[in-house]
All heavy atoms as an XYZ file, in Angstrom:
919
protein
N       0.857     -1.200      0.056
C      -0.032      0.020     -0.029
C       0.829      1.232     -0.007
O       2.015      1.248      0.479
C      -0.904      0.014      1.214
C      -1.939     -1.043      1.175
C      -2.904     -0.986      2.400
O      -2.639     -0.223      3.316
N      -4.025     -1.768      2.328
N       0.270      2.347     -0.589
C       0.979      3.607     -0.571
C       0.102      4.674      0.046
O      -1.166      4.673     -0.162
C       1.306      3.959     -1.991
C       1.894      5.435     -2.118
C       2.342      3.033     -2.643
N       0.764      5.549      0.826
C      -0.060      6.663      1.375
C       0.728      8.000      1.166
O       1.985      7.984      1.247
C      -0.228      6.470      2.936
C      -1.319      5.526      3.335
C      -1.539      5.632      4.816
O      -0.620      5.537      5.640
N      -2.810      5.919      5.238
N      -0.005      8.984      0.850
C       0.492     10.387      0.815
C      -0.139     11.089      2.023
O      -1.335     11.174      2.056
C       0.152     11.013     -0.432
C       0.717     10.355     -1.806
C       0.352     11.235     -2.979
C       2.181     10.169     -1.700
N       0.739     11.624      2.918
C       0.240     12.359      4.050
C       0.712     13.777      4.086
O       1.848     13.996      4.127
C       0.597     11.606      5.372
C       0.130     12.392      6.558
C       0.113     10.131      5.313
N      -0.217     14.705      4.008
C       0.130     16.092      3.990
C       0.117     16.657      5.455
O      -0.557     16.204      6.243
C      -0.872     16.924      3.152
C      -0.982     16.575      1.646
C      -2.248     15.885      1.430
O      -2.804     15.290      2.313
O      -2.754     15.826      0.261
N       0.877     17.765      5.597
C       0.856     18.455      6.899
C       1.235     19.869      6.634
O       1.763     20.184      5.583
C       1.832     17.817      7.879
O       3.118     17.806      7.471
N       0.927     20.801      7.641
C       1.364     22.161      7.485
C       0.382     23.123      7.269
O       0.598     24.379      7.175
N      -0.880     22.691      6.949
C      -1.873     23.702      6.711
C      -2.343     24.403      8.005
O      -1.877     24.079      9.087
N      -3.185     25.393      7.784
C      -3.677     26.125      8.951
C      -4.242     27.500      8.576
O      -4.536     27.753      7.381
N      -4.509     28.383      9.557
C      -4.987     29.679      9.406
C      -3.826     30.646      9.497
O      -3.022     30.592     10.387
C      -5.981     29.958     10.541
C      -6.515     31.359     10.559
C      -7.316     31.755      9.331
C      -7.382     31.577     11.847
N      -3.693     31.461      8.540
C      -2.714     32.549      8.502
C      -3.321     33.879      8.021
O      -4.288     33.934      7.212
C      -1.549     32.066      7.494
C      -2.031     31.926      6.091
C      -0.347     32.956      7.626
N      -2.708     34.956      8.403
C      -3.161     36.276      7.979
C      -2.623     36.574      6.612
O      -1.535     36.084      6.155
C      -2.659     37.362      8.956
C      -3.337     37.223     10.376
C      -2.901     38.434     11.266
O      -1.930     39.077     10.998
N      -3.681     38.595     12.334
N      -3.339     37.462      5.865
C      -2.790     37.880      4.555
C      -1.373     38.411      4.688
O      -1.092     39.145      5.711
C      -3.760     38.994      4.216
C      -5.036     38.594      4.827
C      -4.609     37.994      6.175
N      -0.508     38.021      3.780
C       0.865     38.387      3.756
C       1.721     37.428      4.540
O       2.933     37.551      4.382
N       1.100     36.497      5.273
C       1.879     35.503      5.976
C       2.392     34.253      5.100
O       2.254     34.356      3.890
N       3.076     33.367      5.796
C       3.635     32.280      5.147
C       3.248     30.894      5.710
O       2.913     30.895      6.982
C       5.163     32.414      5.194
O       5.647     33.501      4.453
N       3.245     29.850      4.971
C       3.062     28.448      5.464
C       3.955     27.632      4.615
O       4.173     27.863      3.427
C       1.580     28.037      5.325
C       0.549     28.523      6.327
C      -0.908     28.120      5.894
C       0.867     28.058      7.705
N       4.280     26.513      5.224
C       5.030     25.436      4.513
C       4.325     24.112      4.523
O       4.123     23.633      5.727
C       6.425     25.297      5.025
C       7.355     24.410      4.170
C       8.564     24.118      4.920
N       9.651     23.479      4.098
C      10.588     22.720      4.476
N      10.639     22.311      5.724
N      11.450     22.206      3.701
N       3.922     23.588      3.471
C       3.253     22.272      3.356
C       4.263     21.245      3.172
O       5.163     21.439      2.347
C       2.158     22.315      2.305
C       1.086     23.377      2.408
C       0.029     23.211      1.264
C       0.400     23.411      3.676
N       4.027     20.082      3.752
C       4.869     18.958      3.438
C       3.978     17.758      3.072
O       2.836     17.622      3.533
C       5.670     18.538      4.759
O       6.544     19.578      5.135
N       4.540     16.855      2.362
C       3.788     15.607      1.936
C       4.841     14.557      1.819
O       5.821     14.537      1.060
C       3.091     15.792      0.616
S       2.349     14.332     -0.120
N       4.587     13.433      2.597
C       5.375     12.253      2.629
C       4.736     11.132      2.078
O       3.570     10.748      2.447
C       5.824     11.923      4.148
C       6.672     10.727      4.133
C       6.513     13.052      4.715
N       5.409     10.470      1.126
C       4.905      9.243      0.522
C       5.565      8.068      1.153
O       6.717      7.996      1.334
C       5.271      9.239     -0.992
N       4.653      7.119      1.626
C       5.199      5.993      2.312
C       4.545      4.721      1.824
O       3.451      4.799      1.154
C       4.904      6.115      3.867
O       3.546      6.175      4.097
N       5.212      3.566      2.118
C       4.670      2.330      1.631
C       5.606      1.656      0.754
O       6.818      1.908      0.711
N       5.046      0.726     -0.108
C       5.866     -0.011     -1.038
C       6.156      0.851     -2.267
O       5.271      0.955     -3.175
C       5.194     -1.304     -1.439
O       5.862     -2.032     -2.399
N       7.326      1.512     -2.365
C       7.603      2.374     -3.397
C       8.918      2.086     -4.041
O       9.932      1.993     -3.348
C       7.612      3.883     -3.002
C       6.248      4.260     -2.371
C       8.047      4.795     -4.093
C       6.231      5.640     -1.623
N       8.988      1.865     -5.405
C      10.235      1.730     -6.067
C      10.818      3.032     -6.461
O      12.064      3.241     -6.312
C      10.077      0.770     -7.283
C      11.261      0.572     -8.098
C      12.303     -0.255     -7.641
C      11.447      1.270     -9.270
C      13.452     -0.374     -8.409
C      12.569      1.041    -10.049
C      13.544      0.305     -9.610
N      10.019      3.855     -7.122
C      10.488      5.180     -7.531
C       9.306      6.129     -7.621
O       8.192      5.715     -7.725
C      11.284      5.110     -8.868
O      10.356      4.730     -9.892
N       9.655      7.438     -7.590
C       8.577      8.466     -7.727
C       8.932      9.338     -8.824
O      10.069      9.877     -8.895
C       8.459      9.263     -6.388
C       8.168      8.417     -5.226
C       7.386     10.303     -6.597
C       8.017      9.145     -3.890
N       8.018      9.582     -9.728
C       8.324     10.442    -10.904
C       7.906     11.864    -10.449
O       8.449     12.375     -9.499
C       7.494      9.997    -12.041
C       7.906      8.491    -12.530
O       9.089      8.172    -12.433
N       6.947      7.762    -12.894
N       6.938     12.458    -11.125
C       6.497     13.790    -10.815
C       5.697     13.841     -9.469
O       4.998     12.921     -9.072
C       5.680     14.393    -11.895
N       5.881     14.916     -8.762
C       5.023     15.144     -7.596
C       4.469     16.652     -7.705
O       5.061     17.450     -8.395
C       5.924     15.090     -6.246
C       6.580     13.782     -6.073
S       7.489     13.668     -4.545
C       6.087     13.272     -3.397
N       3.409     16.871     -7.009
C       2.771     18.193     -7.225
C       1.845     18.511     -6.066
O       1.469     17.678     -5.283
N       1.466     19.755     -6.130
C       0.398     20.269     -5.228
C      -0.745     20.781     -6.057
O      -0.543     21.617     -7.036
C       0.927     21.310     -4.306
C       1.922     20.835     -3.273
C       3.297     20.782     -3.400
C       1.612     20.318     -2.004
N       3.755     20.283     -2.288
C       2.799     19.894     -1.396
C       0.429     20.084     -1.360
C       2.834     19.413     -0.127
C       0.429     19.500     -0.033
C       1.661     19.174      0.522
N      -1.929     20.456     -5.681
C      -3.154     20.956     -6.315
C      -3.947     21.607     -5.195
O      -3.752     21.365     -3.923
C      -3.990     19.846     -6.823
C      -3.415     19.293     -8.143
C      -2.293     18.445     -8.092
C      -3.983     19.444     -9.390
C      -1.730     17.874     -9.259
C      -3.366     18.948    -10.523
C      -2.354     18.096    -10.473
O      -1.760     17.591    -11.593
N      -4.961     22.491     -5.536
C      -5.848     23.003     -4.527
C      -7.273     23.093     -5.050
O      -7.466     23.204     -6.281
C      -5.315     24.354     -4.070
C      -5.485     25.479     -5.156
C      -4.813     26.770     -4.578
N      -4.909     27.810     -5.663
C      -4.258     28.978     -5.456
N      -3.565     29.213     -4.341
N      -4.351     29.917     -6.412
N      -8.206     23.075     -4.194
C      -9.634     23.176     -4.555
C     -10.319     24.120     -3.523
O     -10.429     23.809     -2.320
C     -10.291     21.783     -4.548
C     -11.765     21.857     -5.114
C     -12.205     20.505     -5.489
O     -11.656     19.471     -5.017
N     -13.224     20.356     -6.321
N     -10.798     25.208     -3.997
C     -11.591     26.121     -3.185
C     -13.133     25.751     -3.307
O     -13.517     25.110     -4.277
C     -11.318     27.581     -3.735
N     -13.877     26.183     -2.342
C     -15.335     25.850     -2.405
C     -15.925     26.320     -3.680
O     -15.813     27.468     -4.136
C     -15.887     26.568     -1.201
C     -14.756     26.697     -0.301
C     -13.516     26.865     -1.088
N     -16.672     25.407     -4.338
C     -17.424     25.773     -5.527
C     -16.489     25.924     -6.775
O     -17.040     26.194     -7.814
N     -15.290     25.526     -6.676
C     -14.330     25.606     -7.799
C     -13.741     24.260     -8.121
O     -13.749     23.361     -7.256
C     -13.213     26.642     -7.568
C     -13.745     28.062     -7.438
C     -12.636     29.076     -7.371
C     -13.079     30.435     -7.299
N     -11.928     31.378     -7.298
N     -13.216     24.098     -9.337
C     -12.555     22.860     -9.729
C     -11.124     22.715     -9.134
O     -10.494     23.840     -8.781
C     -12.453     22.797    -11.173
C     -13.848     22.568    -11.867
C     -13.739     22.360    -13.369
O     -12.561     22.376    -13.871
O     -14.602     22.039    -13.984
N     -10.636     21.601     -8.931
C      -9.235     21.369     -8.488
C      -8.341     21.882     -9.515
O      -8.512     21.661    -10.754
C      -9.064     19.910     -8.092
C      -7.720     19.638     -7.407
C      -7.647     18.174     -7.033
N      -8.659     17.794     -5.983
C      -8.691     16.591     -5.396
N      -7.736     15.754     -5.641
N      -9.757     16.332     -4.554
N      -7.257     22.645     -9.037
C      -6.316     23.183     -9.998
C      -4.933     22.846     -9.645
O      -4.582     22.691     -8.428
C      -6.435     24.678    -10.133
C      -6.295     25.404     -8.832
C      -6.359     27.033     -9.038
O      -6.445     27.379    -10.164
O      -6.233     27.655     -8.022
N      -4.015     22.819    -10.618
C      -2.625     22.602    -10.303
C      -2.000     23.802     -9.696
O      -2.184     24.916    -10.265
C      -1.875     22.187    -11.544
C      -0.363     22.164    -11.430
C       0.043     20.929    -10.531
C       0.338     21.976    -12.762
N      -1.338     23.789     -8.577
C      -0.608     24.936     -8.040
C       0.830     24.865     -8.432
O       1.405     25.859     -8.941
C      -0.728     24.865     -6.483
C       0.084     26.006     -5.913
C      -2.150     24.945     -5.955
N       1.475     23.755     -8.234
C       2.877     23.562     -8.596
C       3.219     22.115     -8.806
O       2.659     21.283     -8.113
C       3.746     24.217     -7.522
N       4.139     21.897     -9.636
C       4.638     20.510     -9.852
C       6.150     20.487    -10.046
O       6.777     21.487    -10.366
N       6.715     19.252     -9.736
C       8.130     19.111     -9.740
C       8.454     17.700    -10.295
O       7.926     16.744     -9.792
C       8.862     19.437     -8.395
C      10.323     19.354     -8.501
C       8.338     18.504     -7.293
C      11.023     19.916     -7.295
N       9.372     17.648    -11.262
C       9.792     16.342    -11.779
C      10.828     15.659    -10.911
O      11.289     16.197     -9.951
C      10.333     16.544    -13.197
O      11.648     17.165    -13.105
N      11.111     14.409    -11.202
C      12.123     13.648    -10.485
C      13.457     14.341    -10.529
O      14.298     14.296     -9.593
C      12.142     12.209    -10.888
O      12.512     12.216    -12.289
N      13.664     15.067    -11.659
C      14.952     15.745    -11.842
C      15.023     17.180    -11.360
O      16.054     17.804    -11.345
N      13.870     17.649    -10.832
C      13.803     18.932    -10.137
C      13.301     20.065    -10.972
O      13.193     21.195    -10.586
N      12.827     19.783    -12.190
C      12.168     20.796    -13.007
C      10.826     21.195    -12.445
O      10.083     20.319    -11.908
C      11.991     20.342    -14.443
O      13.197     19.999    -15.066
N      10.502     22.452    -12.458
C       9.284     22.900    -11.703
C       8.380     23.659    -12.669
O       8.743     24.134    -13.728
C       9.541     23.870    -10.576
O      10.366     25.002    -11.100
C      10.473     23.090     -9.478
N       7.053     23.675    -12.243
C       6.015     24.332    -12.997
C       5.091     24.973    -11.947
O       4.807     24.341    -10.998
C       5.261     23.424    -13.904
C       4.183     23.985    -14.709
C       3.466     22.993    -15.590
C       2.299     23.522    -16.375
N       1.690     22.488    -17.272
N       4.609     26.189    -12.221
C       3.754     26.855    -11.348
C       2.538     27.455    -12.071
O       2.564     27.891    -13.293
C       4.504     28.081    -10.601
C       5.621     27.683     -9.740
C       6.925     27.572    -10.305
C       5.397     27.224     -8.416
C       7.980     27.174     -9.487
C       6.424     26.883     -7.616
C       7.764     26.864     -8.148
O       8.749     26.430     -7.376
N       1.489     27.521    -11.327
C       0.319     28.267    -11.785
C       0.717     29.758    -11.843
O       1.433     30.227    -10.955
C      -0.824     28.057    -10.882
N       0.087     30.484    -12.804
C       0.457     31.926    -12.863
C       0.077     32.660    -11.595
O       0.787     33.654    -11.282
C      -0.332     32.552    -14.066
C       0.255     32.073    -15.410
O       1.397     31.545    -15.487
O      -0.463     32.241    -16.409
N      -0.897     32.240    -10.993
C      -1.408     33.048     -9.736
C      -0.478     32.918     -8.568
O      -0.614     33.621     -7.601
C      -2.834     32.404     -9.346
O      -2.716     31.087     -9.097
N       0.414     31.866     -8.619
C       1.317     31.745     -7.441
C       2.799     31.999     -7.875
O       3.652     31.865     -6.911
C       1.237     30.337     -6.833
C      -0.313     29.984     -6.492
C       1.785     29.226     -7.725
N       3.106     32.236     -9.029
C       4.499     32.520     -9.448
C       5.116     33.595     -8.666
O       4.471     34.681     -8.552
C       4.643     32.764    -10.949
C       4.496     31.578    -11.812
C       4.636     31.887    -13.252
C       4.449     30.688    -14.161
N       4.393     31.056    -15.588
N       6.284     33.419     -8.170
C       7.014     34.439     -7.342
C       6.639     34.458     -5.916
O       7.331     35.139     -5.141
N       5.594     33.658     -5.520
C       5.162     33.608     -4.163
C       5.330     32.196     -3.563
O       5.725     32.017     -2.348
C       3.774     34.047     -3.961
C       3.453     35.376     -4.495
C       1.959     35.903     -4.093
N       1.005     35.073     -4.762
C       0.052     34.334     -4.036
N       0.068     34.374     -2.777
N      -0.763     33.595     -4.820
N       5.133     31.206     -4.371
C       5.228     29.775     -3.892
C       6.411     29.162     -4.442
O       6.915     29.445     -5.607
C       3.991     29.005     -4.283
C       2.744     29.392     -3.619
C       2.575     30.546     -2.864
C       1.599     28.619     -3.778
C       1.347     30.873     -2.216
C       0.375     28.887     -3.247
C       0.346     30.065     -2.418
N       7.019     28.286     -3.669
C       8.182     27.476     -4.148
C       8.016     26.014     -3.810
O       7.720     25.614     -2.636
C       9.518     28.048     -3.482
O       9.640     29.318     -3.780
C      10.678     27.126     -4.015
N       8.022     25.195     -4.819
C       7.994     23.665     -4.640
C       9.402     23.144     -4.601
O      10.285     23.527     -5.360
C       7.112     23.035     -5.745
C       6.791     21.601     -5.364
C       7.748     23.157     -7.039
C       5.726     20.969     -6.261
N       9.575     22.176     -3.710
C      10.814     21.409     -3.687
C      10.583     19.960     -3.238
O       9.503     19.633     -2.801
C      11.840     22.198     -2.743
O      11.327     22.156     -1.440
N      11.619     19.177     -3.395
C      11.432     17.765     -2.912
C      12.723     17.216     -2.413
O      13.818     17.666     -2.773
C      10.938     16.887     -4.162
C      11.825     16.795     -5.264
C      11.177     16.077     -6.481
N      10.978     14.673     -6.371
C      10.364     13.858     -7.194
N       9.772     14.409     -8.251
N      10.242     12.575     -6.970
N      12.621     16.197     -1.554
C      13.691     15.451     -1.033
C      13.483     14.049     -1.364
O      12.716     13.367     -0.770
C      13.763     15.638      0.519
C      14.995     15.006      1.227
O      15.545     14.067      0.592
O      15.383     15.415      2.224
N      14.268     13.587     -2.471
C      13.988     12.229     -2.941
C      14.351     11.162     -1.954
O      13.740     10.055     -1.878
C      14.724     12.087     -4.250
C      14.253     12.919     -5.411
O      13.032     13.216     -5.445
N      15.133     13.314     -6.314
N      15.301     11.424     -1.158
C      15.732     10.477     -0.096
C      14.660     10.139      0.917
O      14.610      9.097      1.501
C      17.012     10.920      0.600
N      13.841     11.218      1.180
C      12.719     11.086      2.082
C      11.395     10.962      1.491
O      10.368     10.944      2.182
C      12.775     12.374      2.970
C      13.977     12.529      3.789
C      13.953     13.823      4.655
C      15.155     13.960      5.536
N      15.075     15.131      6.405
N      11.317     10.825      0.180
C       9.987     10.723     -0.531
C       9.100     11.831     -0.169
O       7.885     11.573      0.078
C       9.283      9.349     -0.261
C      10.101      8.222     -1.037
O      10.905      8.394     -1.927
N       9.862      6.949     -0.589
N       9.609     13.016     -0.059
C       8.819     14.112      0.426
C       8.860     15.313     -0.541
O       9.861     15.600     -1.137
C       9.428     14.537      1.786
O       9.368     13.509      2.755
C       8.640     15.788      2.372
N       7.725     15.950     -0.658
C       7.614     17.134     -1.394
C       7.057     18.267     -0.540
O       6.313     18.093      0.412
C       6.631     16.944     -2.671
C       5.266     16.637     -2.216
C       6.652     18.191     -3.611
N       7.598     19.504     -0.726
C       7.229     20.657      0.056
C       6.656     21.715     -0.896
O       6.926     21.837     -2.020
C       8.560     21.222      0.753
C       9.286     20.230      1.572
C      10.392     19.551      0.961
C       8.949     19.886      2.906
C      11.112     18.682      1.653
C       9.636     18.961      3.635
C      10.719     18.358      3.048
O      11.453     17.494      3.723
N       5.870     22.606     -0.212
C       5.322     23.767     -0.844
C       5.505     24.964      0.122
O       4.839     24.964      1.189
C       3.896     23.662     -1.252
C       3.340     24.879     -2.129
C       4.054     24.872     -3.447
C       1.838     24.709     -2.225
N       6.490     25.851     -0.168
C       6.737     27.022      0.673
C       5.746     28.123      0.041
O       5.887     28.494     -1.180
C       8.108     27.545      0.620
C       8.376     28.810      1.364
C       8.147     28.618      2.863
O       8.519     27.564      3.506
N       7.541     29.585      3.502
N       4.836     28.621      0.904
C       3.935     29.668      0.459
C       4.149     30.918      1.142
O       4.033     30.970      2.390
C       2.459     29.125      0.636
C       2.190     27.784     -0.028
S       0.519     27.280      0.143
C       0.397     27.049      1.983
N       4.519     31.985      0.437
C       4.804     33.252      0.964
C       3.774     34.252      0.433
O       3.101     34.010     -0.632
C       6.235     33.798      0.657
C       7.252     32.862      1.186
O       7.045     32.208      2.325
N       8.456     32.711      0.572
N       3.705     35.487      1.117
C       2.767     36.521      0.633
C       1.433     35.955      0.297
O       0.841     36.242     -0.665
C       3.402     37.209     -0.611
O       4.661     37.656     -0.387
N       0.907     35.209      1.297
C      -0.381     34.589      1.072
C      -1.503     35.629      1.022
O      -1.517     36.653      1.660
C      -0.686     33.567      2.168
C       0.038     32.265      2.005
C       0.180     31.467      3.386
C      -0.597     31.401      0.975
N      -2.514     35.261      0.107
C      -3.674     36.081     -0.117
C      -4.921     35.346      0.236
O      -4.970     34.124      0.179
C      -3.704     36.541     -1.674
C      -2.422     37.157     -2.145
C      -2.557     37.350     -3.659
C      -1.305     38.012     -4.198
N      -1.410     38.272     -5.644
N      -6.037     36.079      0.488
C      -7.324     35.308      0.812
C      -7.744     34.418     -0.251
O      -8.274     33.393      0.004
C      -8.249     36.559      1.011
C      -7.421     37.660      1.473
C      -6.086     37.551      0.756
N      -7.441     34.774     -1.537
C      -7.778     33.902     -2.654
C      -6.922     32.573     -2.717
O      -7.262     31.706     -3.480
C      -7.649     34.572     -4.081
C      -6.391     35.294     -4.171
C      -6.503     36.818     -3.855
O      -6.980     37.125     -2.761
O      -5.942     37.659     -4.624
N      -5.899     32.482     -1.836
C      -5.227     31.228     -1.805
C      -5.908     30.243     -0.851
O      -5.527     29.034     -0.787
C      -3.789     31.483     -1.205
C      -2.915     32.260     -2.127
O      -2.994     32.026     -3.359
O      -2.187     33.170     -1.665
N      -6.935     30.651     -0.169
C      -7.652     29.782      0.701
C      -8.254     28.549     -0.154
O      -8.972     28.773     -1.162
C      -8.815     30.558      1.364
O      -8.317     31.579      2.209
C      -9.740     29.633      2.235
N      -8.013     27.329      0.367
C      -8.489     26.151     -0.283
C      -7.999     24.905      0.452
O      -7.162     25.067      1.339
C      -7.870     26.069     -1.747
N      -8.469     23.817      0.001
C      -7.804     22.550      0.438
C      -6.694     22.164     -0.445
O      -6.956     22.232     -1.726
C      -8.923     21.407      0.466
C      -8.213     20.076      0.951
C     -10.018     21.792      1.452
N      -5.528     21.986      0.012
C      -4.341     21.630     -0.814
C      -4.112     20.148     -0.782
O      -4.070     19.501      0.316
C      -3.180     22.416     -0.261
C      -3.260     23.882     -0.590
C      -4.129     24.690     -0.090
C      -2.347     24.458     -1.598
C      -4.219     26.073     -0.472
C      -2.344     25.709     -1.987
C      -3.358     26.566     -1.410
O      -3.350     27.868     -1.771
N      -4.006     19.568     -1.906
C      -3.767     18.139     -2.095
C      -2.446     17.879     -2.651
O      -1.873     18.508     -3.633
C      -4.857     17.571     -3.026
C      -6.287     17.616     -2.515
C      -7.048     18.700     -2.778
C      -6.794     16.663     -1.684
C      -8.334     18.839     -2.367
C      -8.055     16.749     -1.246
C      -8.827     17.826     -1.582
O     -10.165     17.925     -1.147
N      -1.728     16.841     -2.116
C      -0.458     16.307     -2.701
C      -0.838     15.317     -3.741
O      -1.695     14.496     -3.558
C       0.314     15.794     -1.561
S       1.838     14.998     -2.003
N       0.002     15.253     -4.774
C      -0.109     14.256     -5.818
C       1.239     13.636     -6.170
O       2.247     14.402     -6.180
C      -0.801     14.937     -7.034
C      -0.909     13.952     -8.171
O      -0.064     13.840     -8.989
N      -2.029     13.272     -8.257
N       1.264     12.382     -6.457
C       2.458     11.762     -6.859
C       2.317     10.664     -7.804
O       1.333      9.898     -7.768
C       3.181     11.160     -5.620
N       3.143     10.610     -8.837
C       3.090      9.622     -9.898
C       4.266      8.655     -9.551
O       5.433      9.048     -9.692
C       3.254     10.239    -11.267
C       3.097      9.209    -12.404
O       2.013      8.685    -12.595
O       4.173      8.949    -13.059
N       3.879      7.448     -9.149
C       4.999      6.661     -8.667
C       4.919      5.199     -9.139
O       3.807      4.788     -9.581
C       5.087      6.747     -7.101
C       3.810      6.238     -6.306
C       3.951      4.685     -6.064
C       3.715      6.985     -4.968
N       6.031      4.519     -8.964
C       6.067      3.082     -9.416
C       6.308      2.330     -8.126
O       7.183      2.531     -7.350
C       7.267      2.863    -10.389
C       7.445      1.368    -10.660
C       7.113      3.680    -11.610
N       5.500      1.265     -7.950
C       5.552      0.459     -6.680
C       6.616     -0.596     -6.816
O       7.252     -0.932     -5.792
C       4.158     -0.075     -6.351
C       3.194      0.945     -5.953
C       1.846      0.249     -5.417
N       2.154     -0.445     -4.355
C       1.263     -1.315     -3.724
N       0.053     -1.451     -4.247
N       1.578     -1.953     -2.658
N       6.719     -1.205     -7.958
C       7.743     -2.225     -8.182
C       8.422     -2.059     -9.463
O       7.817     -1.560    -10.464
C       7.036     -3.616     -8.203
C       6.461     -3.987     -6.823
C       5.739     -5.355     -6.890
N       4.632     -5.322     -7.859
C       3.904     -6.378     -8.047
N       4.066     -7.530     -7.432
N       2.878     -6.360     -9.029
N       9.705     -2.474     -9.575
C      10.439     -2.303    -10.820
C       9.679     -3.005    -11.930
O       9.112     -4.091    -11.824
C      11.829     -2.987    -10.653
C      12.744     -2.720    -11.761
C      14.025     -3.374    -11.436
N      15.040     -2.967    -12.495
C      16.325     -3.390    -12.477
N      16.728     -4.132    -11.516
N      17.155     -3.050    -13.515
N       9.653     -2.338    -13.096
C       9.012     -2.756    -14.370
C       7.483     -2.516    -14.335
O       6.886     -2.793    -15.376
C       9.328     -4.208    -14.694
C      10.778     -4.514    -14.760
C      11.403     -5.534    -14.099
C      11.634     -3.777    -15.655
C      12.741     -5.749    -14.148
C      12.934     -4.056    -15.685
C      13.485     -5.039    -14.890
N       6.882     -2.164    -13.167
C       5.460     -1.876    -13.171
C       5.200     -0.543    -13.850
O       6.054      0.368    -13.907
C       5.003     -1.731    -11.708
C       4.717     -3.043    -11.141
O       4.901     -4.067    -11.721
O       4.271     -3.146     -9.914
N       3.965     -0.294    -14.219
C       3.631      1.026    -14.703
C       3.415      2.006    -13.556
O       3.214      1.508    -12.446
C       2.277      0.935    -15.568
C       2.377      0.220    -16.831
O       3.480      0.220    -17.413
O       1.367     -0.368    -17.302
N       3.543      3.263    -13.826
C       3.351      4.231    -12.727
C       1.855      4.396    -12.455
O       1.027      4.177    -13.297
C       3.974      5.572    -13.099
O       3.277      6.089    -14.196
N       1.573      4.770    -11.143
C       0.197      4.918    -10.795
C       0.188      6.283    -10.103
O       1.111      6.734     -9.376
C      -0.236      3.902     -9.759
C      -0.132      2.429    -10.409
C      -1.637      4.124     -9.155
C      -0.489      1.339     -9.482
N      -1.003      6.967    -10.183
C      -1.141      8.299     -9.645
C      -1.862      8.206     -8.270
O      -2.904      7.517     -8.172
C      -1.999      9.163    -10.524
C      -1.773     10.633    -10.350
O      -2.616     11.313     -9.801
N      -0.651     11.133    -10.744
N      -1.264      8.849     -7.229
C      -1.840      8.829     -5.868
C      -2.090     10.238     -5.412
O      -1.445     11.116     -5.810
C      -0.844      8.165     -4.917
C      -0.761      6.642     -5.141
C       0.138      6.160     -5.986
C      -1.530      5.768     -4.392
C       0.220      4.794     -6.130
C      -1.493      4.409     -4.597
C      -0.570      3.869     -5.475
O      -0.512      2.488     -5.618
N      -3.108     10.324     -4.556
C      -3.505     11.600     -3.938
C      -3.463     11.451     -2.373
O      -3.728     10.420     -1.844
C      -4.936     11.993     -4.385
C      -5.106     12.309     -5.778
C      -5.433     11.509     -6.751
C      -4.965     13.644     -6.331
N      -5.561     12.192     -7.946
C      -5.198     13.545     -7.701
C      -4.589     14.882     -5.840
C      -5.160     14.600     -8.594
C      -4.578     15.988     -6.672
C      -4.805     15.790     -7.976
N      -3.143     12.622     -1.776
C      -3.193     12.726     -0.318
C      -4.654     13.067      0.077
O      -5.433     13.351     -0.816
N      -4.842     13.148      1.320
C      -6.200     13.437      1.814
C      -6.527     14.938      1.877
O      -7.757     15.279      2.040
C      -6.362     12.793      3.242
C      -5.863     13.722      4.308
C      -4.354     13.687      4.454
O      -3.566     12.935      3.775
N      -3.771     14.544      5.349
N      -5.633     15.722      1.667
C      -5.765     17.150      1.669
C      -5.502     17.833      3.019
O      -5.754     17.292      4.072
N      -5.080     19.071      2.992
C      -4.919     19.913      4.132
C      -5.435     21.291      3.891
O      -5.215     21.921      2.779
C      -3.425     19.952      4.578
O      -3.337     20.698      5.789
C      -2.563     20.663      3.497
N      -6.204     21.797      4.820
C      -6.863     23.056      4.730
C      -5.932     24.228      4.961
O      -5.184     24.317      5.910
C      -8.098     23.249      5.704
C      -8.735     24.581      5.651
C      -9.651     24.665      4.366
O     -10.261     23.813      3.934
N      -9.484     25.953      3.756
N      -5.927     25.212      4.017
C      -5.220     26.446      4.165
C      -6.274     27.551      4.093
O      -6.950     27.690      3.137
C      -4.151     26.677      3.025
C      -3.491     28.054      3.119
C      -3.042     25.641      3.181
N      -6.208     28.423      5.130
C      -7.125     29.446      5.223
C      -6.432     30.888      5.466
O      -5.601     30.876      6.402
C      -8.230     29.329      6.405
O      -8.944     28.106      6.141
C      -9.167     30.489      6.429
N      -6.597     31.701      4.574
C      -5.861     33.057      4.641
C      -6.969     34.095      4.927
O      -7.816     34.471      4.217
C      -5.185     33.423      3.305
C      -4.360     34.708      3.529
C      -4.200     32.278      2.910
N      -6.869     34.599      6.200
C      -7.893     35.562      6.638
C      -7.427     36.366      7.889
O      -6.523     35.911      8.600
C      -9.144     34.765      7.050
O     -10.070     35.662      7.673
N      -7.875     37.588      7.826
C      -7.502     38.435      8.946
C      -8.639     38.402     10.110
O      -8.434     38.976     11.137
C      -7.357     39.893      8.481
O      -8.545     40.329      7.830
């Protein structure tokens, strides 16, 4: 079995910072891309940031210059540093990973359970 467990969400004032973490555990051979998505009430889930196994990154236009994604391959962990937070960043943030459980297997996409981020004064 594989689990993605997020942490680091919470309530923060506008302009503040939060750091999200997501650890992948279980039977894992390798992890390809990892990423963070978010879903606000009444809206569709959207990509916030993604990072390849080699460290290439991609960001949504709305978070460029404010958010930074990184990963620690030795720890099967992906991070999202969020600075200059705005009320419109309020959402449930989900971790996503495309990983291979056993050598020669096809990759499978996994999701975490989500962590709430609320930006409010």
